[in-house]
C-alpha positions as YAML, in Angstrom:
chain: A
units: angstrom
residues:
- id: 1
  name: MET
  ca: [14.12, -18.27, 21.58]
- id: 2
  name: MET
  ca: [15.70, -15.75, 19.75]
- id: 3
  name: THR
  ca: [14.93, -11.89, 19.21]
- id: 4
  name: THR
  ca: [15.74, -9.73, 16.27]
- id: 5
  name: LEU
  ca: [16.30, -5.82, 16.98]
- id: 6
  name: ILE
  ca: [16.44, -3.52, 13.91]
- id: 7
  name: VAL
  ca: [18.39, -0.59, 14.14]
- id: 8
  name: ASN
  ca: [18.27, 2.30, 11.43]
- id: 9
  name: ILE
  ca: [21.77, 3.92, 11.44]
- id: 10
  name: ASP
  ca: [22.55, 7.00, 9.45]
- id: 11
  name: ASN
  ca: [26.46, 7.42, 9.65]
- id: 12
  name: LYS
  ca: [29.57, 4.80, 9.57]
- id: 13
  name: LYS
  ca: [30.83, 6.10, 13.07]
- id: 14
  name: THR
  ca: [27.81, 4.90, 14.77]
- id: 15
  name: GLU
  ca: [27.67, 1.93, 12.76]
- id: 16
  name: LYS
  ca: [31.31, 0.96, 13.53]
- id: 17
  name: ALA
  ca: [30.57, 1.21, 17.58]
- id: 18
  name: ILE
  ca: [27.39, -0.76, 17.45]
- id: 19
  name: LYS
  ca: [29.23, -3.58, 15.22]
- id: 20
  name: ALA
  ca: [32.11, -3.67, 17.86]
- id: 21
  name: VAL
  ca: [29.38, -3.92, 20.67]
- id: 22
  name: LEU
  ca: [27.87, -6.94, 18.88]
- id: 23
  name: ASP
  ca: [31.40, -8.36, 18.07]
- id: 24
  name: ALA
  ca: [32.19, -7.81, 21.63]
- id: 25
  name: PHE
  ca: [29.42, -9.73, 23.13]
- id: 26
  name: GLY
  ca: [29.90, -12.74, 20.00]
- id: 27
  name: LEU
  ca: [26.10, -11.62, 18.58]
- id: 28
  name: ASP
  ca: [25.30, -12.59, 15.19]
- id: 29
  name: TYR
  ca: [23.75, -9.85, 13.21]
- id: 30
  name: ASN
  ca: [22.93, -8.95, 9.41]
- id: 31
  name: VAL
  ca: [24.17, -5.67, 7.70]
- id: 32
  name: GLU
  ca: [21.48, -4.27, 5.26]
- id: 33
  name: GLN
  ca: [22.36, -1.17, 3.26]
- id: 34
  name: GLN
  ca: [19.51, 1.35, 2.38]
- id: 35
  name: PRO
  ca: [20.11, 4.04, -0.53]
- id: 36
  name: GLY
  ca: [19.08, 7.57, -0.36]
- id: 37
  name: HIS
  ca: [20.32, 7.98, 3.50]
- id: 38
  name: THR
  ca: [22.65, 11.00, 3.63]
- id: 39
  name: LYS
  ca: [25.49, 11.05, 6.10]
- id: 40
  name: ARG
  ca: [25.76, 13.66, 8.46]
- id: 41
  name: PRO
  ca: [28.35, 14.70, 10.87]
- id: 42
  name: LEU
  ca: [27.66, 13.14, 14.60]
- id: 43
  name: ASN
  ca: [26.33, 16.16, 16.92]
- id: 44
  name: LYS
  ca: [28.30, 16.32, 20.46]
- id: 45
  name: SER
  ca: [25.93, 13.95, 22.27]
- id: 46
  name: GLU
  ca: [26.33, 11.22, 19.38]
- id: 47
  name: GLN
  ca: [29.80, 11.65, 19.56]
- id: 48
  name: ALA
  ca: [29.80, 11.33, 23.41]
- id: 49
  name: ILE
  ca: [27.66, 8.07, 22.83]
- id: 50
  name: TYR
  ca: [29.74, 7.02, 20.28]
- id: 51
  name: GLN
  ca: [32.94, 7.37, 22.18]
- id: 52
  name: ARG
  ca: [31.37, 5.51, 25.49]
- id: 53
  name: LEU
  ca: [30.31, 2.62, 23.28]
- id: 54
  name: LYS
  ca: [33.94, 2.31, 21.42]
- id: 55
  name: LYS
  ca: [35.22, 2.51, 25.43]
- id: 56
  name: SER
  ca: [32.92, -0.43, 26.39]
- id: 57
  name: ALA
  ca: [33.61, -2.42, 23.67]
- id: 58
  name: GLU
  ca: [37.43, -2.14, 24.17]
- id: 59
  name: GLU
  ca: [37.37, -3.12, 27.83]
- id: 60
  name: ILE
  ca: [34.87, -6.31, 26.95]
- id: 61
  name: LYS
  ca: [37.74, -7.51, 24.50]
- id: 62
  name: LEU
  ca: [40.19, -6.87, 26.99]
- id: 63
  name: TYR
  ca: [38.14, -8.54, 29.76]
- id: 64
  name: LYS
  ca: [37.81, -11.68, 27.28]
- id: 65
  name: GLU
  ca: [41.26, -11.80, 26.37]
- id: 66
  name: GLY
  ca: [41.78, -11.47, 30.32]
- id: 67
  name: LYS
  ca: [44.02, -8.56, 30.03]
- id: 68
  name: ILE
  ca: [41.86, -6.82, 32.72]
- id: 69
  name: LYS
  ca: [39.28, -7.23, 35.29]
- id: 70
  name: LEU
  ca: [35.70, -5.87, 35.02]
- id: 71
  name: GLN
  ca: [34.35, -3.99, 38.26]
- id: 72
  name: ASP
  ca: [32.02, -6.00, 40.18]
- id: 73
  name: VAL
  ca: [28.36, -4.75, 40.18]
- id: 74
  name: THR
  ca: [28.30, -4.35, 43.90]
- id: 75
  name: GLU
  ca: [31.30, -2.01, 43.57]
- id: 76
  name: PHE
  ca: [29.67, -0.30, 40.89]
- id: 77
  name: LEU
  ca: [26.49, 0.30, 42.96]
- id: 78
  name: ASN
  ca: [28.21, 1.22, 45.71]
- id: 79
  name: GLU
  ca: [30.20, 4.25, 43.84]
- id: 80
  name: LEU
  ca: [26.77, 5.72, 42.85]
...
């Protein structure tokens, strides 16, 4: 079974971050441009989310390349 997600993105930075995550997971996706949308700068909350997604995508890439080891879920839960 395949699931299709439709995500409306109105700025390039967020688009790049989402694409990086999808690429890191090896997922296929299509990009459709819709004319008429105006670009605006990211607000502080969006910038924080973008930076976290970017960092996570880079960590996934490094893990796949064998350059880092990711934290075990048990270790993560113990930190909470």
